[in-house]
The first five atom37 places (N, CA, C, CB, O) and aatype in JSON, in Angstrom:
{
  "aatype": [20, 20, 20, 20, 20, 20, 20, 20, 20, 20, 20, 20, 20, 20, 20, 20, 20, 20, 20, 20, 20, 20, 20, 20, 20, 20, 20, 20, 20, 20, 20, 20, 20, 20, 20, 20, 20, 20, 20, 20, 20, 20, 20, 20, 20, 20, 20, 20, 20, 20, 20, 20, 20, 20, 20, 20, 20, 20, 20, 20, 20, 20, 20, 20, 20, 20, 20, 20, 20, 20, 20, 20, 20, 20, 20, 20, 20, 20, 20, 20, 20, 20, 20, 20, 20, 20, 20],
  "atom_mask": [
    [1, 1, 1, 1, 1],
    [1, 1, 1, 1, 1],
    [1, 1, 1, 1, 1],
    [1, 1, 1, 1, 1],
    [1, 1, 1, 1, 1],
    [1, 1, 1, 1, 1],
    [1, 1, 1, 1, 1],
    [1, 1, 1, 1, 1],
    [1, 1, 1, 1, 1],
    [1, 1, 1, 1, 1],
    [1, 1, 1, 1, 1],
    [1, 1, 1, 1, 1],
    [1, 1, 1, 1, 1],
    [1, 1, 1, 1, 1],
    [1, 1, 1, 1, 1],
    [1, 1, 1, 1, 1],
    [1, 1, 1, 1, 1],
    [1, 1, 1, 1, 1],
    [1, 1, 1, 1, 1],
    [1, 1, 1, 1, 1],
    [1, 1, 1, 1, 1],
    [1, 1, 1, 1, 1],
    [1, 1, 1, 1, 1],
    [1, 1, 1, 1, 1],
    [1, 1, 1, 1, 1],
    [1, 1, 1, 1, 1],
    [1, 1, 1, 1, 1],
    [1, 1, 1, 1, 1],
    [1, 1, 1, 1, 1],
    [1, 1, 1, 1, 1],
    [1, 1, 1, 1, 1],
    [1, 1, 1, 1, 1],
    [1, 1, 1, 1, 1],
    [1, 1, 1, 1, 1],
    [1, 1, 1, 1, 1],
    [1, 1, 1, 1, 1],
    [1, 1, 1, 1, 1],
    [1, 1, 1, 1, 1],
    [1, 1, 1, 1, 1],
    [1, 1, 1, 1, 1],
    [1, 1, 1, 1, 1],
    [1, 1, 1, 1, 1],
    [1, 1, 1, 1, 1],
    [1, 1, 1, 1, 1],
    [1, 1, 1, 1, 1],
    [1, 1, 1, 1, 1],
    [1, 1, 1, 1, 1],
    [1, 1, 1, 1, 1],
    [1, 1, 1, 1, 1],
    [1, 1, 1, 1, 1],
    [1, 1, 1, 1, 1],
    [1, 1, 1, 1, 1],
    [1, 1, 1, 1, 1],
    [1, 1, 1, 1, 1],
    [1, 1, 1, 1, 1],
    [1, 1, 1, 1, 1],
    [1, 1, 1, 1, 1],
    [1, 1, 1, 1, 1],
    [1, 1, 1, 1, 1],
    [1, 1, 1, 1, 1],
    [1, 1, 1, 1, 1],
    [1, 1, 1, 1, 1],
    [1, 1, 1, 1, 1],
    [1, 1, 1, 1, 1],
    [1, 1, 1, 1, 1],
    [1, 1, 1, 1, 1],
    [1, 1, 1, 1, 1],
    [1, 1, 1, 1, 1],
    [1, 1, 1, 1, 1],
    [1, 1, 1, 1, 1],
    [1, 1, 1, 1, 1],
    [1, 1, 1, 1, 1],
    [1, 1, 1, 1, 1],
    [1, 1, 1, 1, 1],
    [1, 1, 1, 1, 1],
    [1, 1, 1, 1, 1],
    [1, 1, 1, 1, 1],
    [1, 1, 1, 1, 1],
    [1, 1, 1, 1, 1],
    [1, 1, 1, 1, 1],
    [1, 1, 1, 1, 1],
    [1, 1, 1, 1, 1],
    [1, 1, 1, 1, 1],
    [1, 1, 1, 1, 1],
    [1, 1, 1, 1, 1],
    [1, 1, 1, 1, 1],
    [1, 1, 1, 1, 1]
  ],
  "atom_positions": [
    [[30.75, 5.79, 11.85], [31.14, 6.84, 11.73], [32.59, 6.56, 10.81], [31.17, 7.48, 13.13], [33.02, 7.0, 9.74]],
    [[33.15, 5.49, 11.96], [34.51, 5.45, 11.14], [34.45, 4.38, 9.87], [35.79, 4.98, 12.2], [35.43, 4.18, 9.16]],
    [[33.39, 3.83, 9.71], [32.91, 3.21, 8.12], [32.75, 4.22, 7.46], [31.54, 2.35, 7.92], [33.19, 3.85, 6.37]],
    [[32.35, 5.55, 7.31], [32.28, 6.9, 6.21], [33.73, 6.45, 6.16], [31.78, 8.83, 6.73], [34.13, 5.84, 5.17]],
    [[34.41, 6.68, 7.03], [35.45, 7.36, 6.98], [36.91, 6.23, 6.34], [35.54, 8.01, 8.55], [38.12, 6.5, 6.32]],
    [[36.36, 5.23, 5.99], [36.88, 4.59, 5.52], [36.58, 3.99, 4.4], [37.08, 4.13, 6.15], [37.18, 2.98, 4.05]],
    [[35.71, 4.47, 3.75], [35.06, 4.28, 2.41], [35.52, 6.0, 1.6], [33.0, 3.92, 2.69], [35.24, 6.39, 0.46]],
    [[35.83, 6.29, 2.02], [35.97, 8.02, 1.79], [37.85, 8.01, 1.58], [35.25, 9.24, 3.68], [38.57, 8.8, 0.97]],
    [[38.2, 6.81, 2.34], [39.74, 6.74, 1.95], [39.58, 5.51, 1.52], [40.97, 6.95, 3.08], [40.61, 4.87, 1.73]],
    [[38.92, 5.0, 1.11], [38.77, 4.12, -0.42], [39.24, 4.48, -1.91], [37.36, 3.98, -0.7], [40.1, 4.32, -2.78]],
    [[37.43, 5.37, -1.35], [37.22, 6.15, -2.64], [38.71, 6.78, -3.18], [36.07, 7.43, -2.34], [39.04, 6.53, -4.34]],
    [[39.52, 7.54, -2.4], [40.51, 8.57, -2.66], [41.48, 7.77, -3.41], [41.11, 9.31, -1.37], [41.81, 8.01, -4.57]],
    [[42.02, 6.59, -2.5], [42.84, 5.62, -3.15], [42.31, 5.11, -4.51], [43.01, 4.5, -2.25], [43.07, 4.81, -5.44]],
    [[41.22, 5.04, -4.57], [40.6, 4.16, -5.74], [40.84, 5.45, -7.1], [38.55, 3.63, -5.34], [41.22, 5.31, -8.26]],
    [[40.49, 6.46, -6.44], [40.6, 7.52, -7.7], [42.09, 8.14, -7.9], [39.51, 8.86, -7.42], [42.26, 8.95, -8.81]],
    [[43.16, 7.77, -7.06], [43.79, 7.88, -7.48], [44.85, 7.02, -8.51], [43.84, 8.3, -6.78], [45.6, 7.4, -9.41]],
    [[44.53, 5.56, -7.9], [45.2, 4.72, -8.88], [44.1, 4.78, -10.03], [45.57, 3.13, -8.3], [44.45, 3.97, -10.88]],
    [[42.98, 5.39, -10.39], [42.72, 4.74, -11.34], [43.78, 6.45, -12.32], [40.69, 4.2, -11.48], [44.63, 6.5, -13.22]],
    [[43.35, 7.06, -11.82], [43.83, 8.64, -12.87], [45.14, 8.41, -12.91], [43.58, 10.47, -12.17], [45.76, 9.06, -13.75]],
    [[45.79, 7.59, -12.19], [47.34, 7.64, -12.42], [47.3, 6.34, -13.59], [48.46, 7.31, -10.76], [47.8, 6.5, -14.7]],
    [[46.78, 5.35, -13.28], [47.06, 4.6, -14.69], [46.74, 4.52, -15.98], [46.9, 3.75, -14.64], [47.2, 3.77, -16.85]],
    [[45.56, 5.69, -16.06], [44.73, 6.37, -17.14], [45.91, 7.37, -17.36], [43.07, 7.06, -16.67], [46.34, 7.36, -18.51]],
    [[46.41, 8.07, -16.68], [47.17, 9.05, -17.42], [48.21, 8.58, -17.69], [47.41, 10.19, -16.89], [48.44, 8.94, -18.85]],
    [[49.12, 7.89, -17.29], [50.16, 6.99, -17.81], [50.35, 6.26, -19.09], [50.19, 6.15, -17.07], [51.34, 6.26, -19.82]],
    [[48.8, 5.4, -19.25], [48.8, 4.63, -20.36], [48.6, 5.72, -21.46], [47.71, 3.47, -20.32], [48.98, 5.52, -22.61]],
    [[47.97, 6.92, -21.04], [47.69, 7.65, -22.49], [48.74, 8.67, -23.13], [46.38, 8.5, -22.36], [48.68, 9.34, -24.16]],
    [[49.94, 8.52, -21.89], [51.07, 9.46, -22.06], [52.11, 9.28, -23.4], [51.89, 9.32, -20.74], [52.8, 8.26, -23.41]],
    [[52.26, 10.33, -24.64], [52.95, 9.66, -25.14], [54.32, 9.49, -25.01], [52.69, 9.83, -25.97], [55.13, 9.89, -25.85]],
    [[54.61, 8.93, -24.04], [56.1, 8.2, -24.23], [56.17, 6.76, -24.22], [57.08, 8.58, -23.1], [55.33, 5.86, -24.11]],
    [[57.79, 6.83, -24.43], [58.21, 5.06, -24.51], [57.8, 4.39, -23.41], [59.84, 4.67, -24.56], [57.28, 4.8, -22.38]],
    [[58.12, 3.23, -23.77], [57.92, 1.95, -22.92], [58.28, 1.85, -21.83], [58.39, 0.97, -23.31], [57.73, 1.34, -20.85]],
    [[59.43, 2.45, -21.96], [60.64, 2.13, -20.88], [60.25, 3.51, -20.48], [62.47, 1.74, -21.39], [59.51, 3.46, -21.46]],
    [[60.03, 4.65, -20.0], [59.6, 5.5, -19.5], [58.25, 5.69, -18.61], [59.69, 6.06, -20.31], [57.99, 6.13, -17.49]],
    [[57.58, 5.18, -19.62], [56.15, 4.54, -19.09], [56.23, 4.01, -17.99], [55.55, 3.53, -19.85], [55.9, 4.58, -16.95]],
    [[56.72, 2.72, -18.05], [56.7, 1.48, -16.99], [57.62, 2.39, -15.95], [57.51, -0.3, -17.6], [57.05, 2.66, -14.9]],
    [[58.8, 2.82, -16.1], [59.47, 3.59, -14.82], [58.13, 4.52, -13.84], [60.82, 4.9, -15.58], [58.01, 4.56, -12.61]],
    [[57.38, 5.11, -14.75], [56.65, 6.0, -14.15], [55.32, 5.0, -13.58], [56.31, 7.26, -15.22], [54.59, 5.15, -12.6]],
    [[55.33, 4.36, -14.22], [54.05, 3.01, -13.66], [54.67, 2.67, -12.37], [53.88, 1.26, -14.78], [54.06, 2.86, -11.32]],
    [[56.04, 2.11, -12.42], [56.48, 1.86, -11.01], [56.47, 2.95, -10.22], [57.74, 1.35, -10.92], [56.16, 2.62, -9.07]],
    [[56.72, 4.33, -10.36], [57.01, 4.98, -9.53], [55.43, 5.37, -8.75], [57.91, 6.03, -10.14], [55.16, 5.55, -7.56]],
    [[54.59, 5.41, -9.96], [53.33, 5.96, -9.32], [52.78, 4.65, -8.12], [52.03, 6.31, -10.75], [52.33, 4.7, -6.97]],
    [[53.08, 3.5, -9.11], [52.36, 1.98, -7.75], [53.24, 2.44, -6.62], [52.83, -0.3, -8.18], [52.48, 3.03, -5.85]],
    [[54.79, 2.46, -6.0], [54.87, 2.84, -5.54], [53.95, 3.28, -4.33], [55.27, 3.11, -6.16], [53.34, 2.73, -3.43]],
    [[54.23, 4.85, -4.87], [53.38, 5.98, -4.32], [52.0, 5.5, -3.54], [52.97, 6.94, -5.57], [51.67, 5.86, -2.41]],
    [[51.25, 4.55, -4.47], [50.14, 4.13, -4.07], [49.68, 3.32, -3.07], [49.82, 3.8, -4.79], [48.63, 3.26, -2.43]],
    [[51.2, 2.42, -3.09], [50.84, 1.31, -1.84], [51.37, 1.89, -0.86], [51.4, -0.23, -1.88], [51.29, 1.3, 0.21]],
    [[52.34, 3.69, -0.89], [52.8, 3.87, 0.18], [51.5, 4.53, 0.64], [54.13, 4.56, 0.22], [51.55, 4.67, 1.87]],
    [[50.44, 4.96, 0.15], [49.15, 5.72, 0.76], [48.4, 4.65, 1.34], [48.19, 6.57, -0.34], [47.83, 4.71, 2.43]],
    [[48.41, 3.34, 0.33], [47.69, 2.73, 1.51], [47.9, 2.16, 2.89], [47.27, 1.97, 1.13], [47.14, 1.93, 3.83]],
    [[48.94, 2.05, 2.74], [49.91, 1.92, 4.01], [49.57, 2.41, 4.96], [51.07, 2.36, 3.97], [49.2, 1.8, 5.97]],
    [[49.65, 4.01, 4.79], [49.27, 4.89, 5.62], [47.93, 5.02, 5.82], [49.75, 5.92, 5.33], [47.61, 5.61, 6.86]],
    [[47.06, 4.64, 5.11], [45.21, 4.75, 5.25], [45.38, 3.54, 6.18], [43.91, 4.45, 3.53], [45.26, 3.85, 7.37]],
    [[45.66, 2.09, 5.93], [45.72, 1.67, 6.67], [46.24, 1.4, 8.31], [45.77, 1.4, 6.08], [45.68, 0.72, 9.17]],
    [[47.2, 2.0, 8.39], [47.72, 2.31, 9.69], [46.85, 3.09, 10.54], [48.91, 2.98, 9.58], [46.69, 2.73, 11.7]],
    [[46.18, 4.27, 10.02], [45.46, 5.21, 10.21], [44.47, 4.66, 10.56], [45.33, 6.0, 9.36], [44.32, 4.57, 11.78]],
    [[43.43, 4.08, 9.68], [42.61, 3.1, 9.87], [42.68, 2.17, 11.36], [42.86, 2.31, 8.68], [41.73, 1.95, 12.11]],
    [[43.83, 1.8, 11.49], [44.24, 1.02, 12.65], [44.25, 1.57, 14.31], [45.6, 0.66, 12.28], [44.05, 1.0, 15.38]],
    [[44.55, 2.79, 13.97], [44.85, 3.68, 14.84], [43.45, 3.98, 15.73], [45.47, 4.88, 14.08], [43.16, 3.84, 16.92]],
    [[42.82, 4.41, 14.73], [41.06, 4.77, 14.9], [40.4, 3.85, 15.59], [40.17, 4.83, 13.54], [39.55, 4.0, 16.47]],
    [[40.96, 2.67, 15.04], [40.13, 1.43, 15.46], [40.76, 0.99, 16.9], [40.25, 0.12, 14.26], [40.03, 0.72, 17.85]],
    [[42.19, 0.93, 16.96], [42.42, 0.69, 18.43], [42.06, 2.09, 19.66], [44.12, 0.26, 18.47], [42.15, 1.97, 20.88]],
    [[41.77, 2.99, 19.13], [41.8, 4.45, 20.11], [40.25, 4.03, 20.44], [42.14, 6.4, 19.19], [39.86, 4.31, 21.57]],
    [[39.11, 3.22, 19.33], [37.77, 3.27, 19.51], [37.42, 1.96, 20.83], [37.02, 3.02, 17.87], [36.56, 1.73, 21.68]],
    [[38.73, 1.32, 20.3], [38.58, 0.12, 21.01], [38.98, -0.04, 22.76], [39.44, -0.8, 20.17], [38.41, -0.55, 23.72]],
    [[40.3, 0.73, 22.54], [40.47, 1.69, 24.56], [39.27, 2.14, 25.01], [41.48, 3.45, 24.74], [38.93, 1.78, 26.14]],
    [[38.35, 3.07, 24.2], [37.34, 3.74, 24.61], [36.6, 2.96, 24.94], [36.84, 4.52, 23.91], [36.66, 3.04, 26.17]],
    [[35.87, 2.17, 24.69], [34.87, 0.97, 24.67], [35.42, 0.1, 25.97], [34.92, 0.0, 23.06], [34.74, 0.15, 27.0]],
    [[36.54, -0.63, 25.97], [37.05, -1.34, 27.33], [37.27, -0.22, 28.53], [38.61, -2.16, 27.03], [36.7, -0.58, 29.56]],
    [[37.8, 0.78, 28.62], [37.66, 2.2, 29.48], [35.99, 1.6, 30.02], [37.75, 4.13, 28.25], [35.78, 0.88, 31.0]],
    [[34.86, 2.18, 28.97], [33.85, 2.63, 29.29], [33.68, 0.92, 30.34], [32.79, 3.22, 27.85], [33.58, 0.92, 31.56]],
    [[33.68, -0.16, 29.6], [33.26, -1.3, 29.95], [33.43, -1.37, 31.65], [34.04, -2.36, 29.1], [32.6, -1.54, 32.55]],
    [[35.11, -1.14, 31.66], [35.66, -0.96, 32.78], [34.59, -0.59, 34.26], [36.65, 0.11, 32.38], [34.02, -1.27, 35.12]],
    [[34.77, 1.47, 33.82], [34.14, 1.93, 34.45], [32.93, 1.5, 34.79], [34.18, 2.75, 34.13], [32.68, 1.63, 35.99]],
    [[32.05, 1.0, 34.1], [30.77, 0.61, 34.73], [30.83, -0.59, 35.44], [29.73, 0.5, 33.81], [29.9, -0.85, 36.2]],
    [[31.86, -1.45, 35.3], [32.08, -2.95, 36.01], [32.13, -2.27, 37.27], [33.57, -4.04, 35.6], [31.31, -2.58, 38.13]],
    [[33.08, -1.27, 37.51], [33.31, -0.9, 38.94], [32.5, -0.11, 39.44], [34.43, -0.36, 39.2], [32.78, -0.3, 40.62]],
    [[32.09, 0.28, 39.45], [30.6, 1.54, 39.31], [29.44, 0.48, 39.98], [29.97, 2.17, 37.09], [29.08, 0.62, 41.15]],
    [[28.95, -0.47, 39.22], [27.88, -1.74, 39.04], [28.75, -2.43, 40.55], [27.99, -2.93, 37.04], [28.21, -2.35, 41.65]],
    [[29.85, -2.96, 40.4], [30.37, -3.15, 41.78], [29.79, -2.69, 43.12], [31.5, -2.63, 41.76], [29.16, -2.97, 44.15]],
    [[30.44, -1.77, 42.39], [30.7, -0.65, 44.28], [28.92, -0.89, 44.78], [31.21, 2.15, 43.96], [28.54, -1.21, 45.91]],
    [[28.02, -0.62, 43.52], [26.47, -0.08, 43.85], [26.12, -1.9, 44.73], [25.15, 0.48, 41.82], [25.33, -2.11, 45.64]],
    [[26.77, -2.62, 44.23], [26.33, -3.97, 44.85], [26.84, -4.14, 46.25], [26.84, -5.18, 44.0], [26.14, -4.58, 47.16]],
    [[28.22, -3.74, 46.38], [28.84, -3.61, 47.76], [28.16, -3.2, 48.81], [29.81, -2.82, 47.77], [28.27, -3.77, 49.9]],
    [[27.03, -1.71, 48.5], [26.44, -0.79, 49.31], [25.48, -1.4, 49.5], [26.22, 0.44, 48.93], [24.79, -1.17, 50.49]],
    [[25.15, -2.44, 48.53], [23.63, -2.7, 48.94], [23.13, -4.24, 49.71], [22.79, -2.57, 47.46], [22.03, -4.5, 50.19]],
    [[24.74, -5.36, 49.61], [25.18, -6.38, 50.36], [25.78, -5.81, 51.73], [26.16, -7.18, 49.55], [26.7, -4.98, 51.73]],
    [[25.14, -6.38, 53.02], [25.29, -5.78, 54.1], [27.18, -6.47, 54.6], [23.75, -6.22, 55.15], [27.72, -6.1, 55.65]]
  ]
}
């Protein structure tokens, strides 16, 4: 499920980048203005990537914590059952 989220985020970021580049390259402005806009769009794109990576890492961390908690709970349960069986 998390993999689908990453695919969606990646597709969104790629679409944004391609759209921005195409829009800037076909704009009827001077090279200086186009470069300035391209720099601004690049900064926005990098910011979006940083946010997406941060969100993905947070999701991964949360999933990891859930798994660790479940494993610890199961281990305690099995230890308790083992103690009951051993006199």
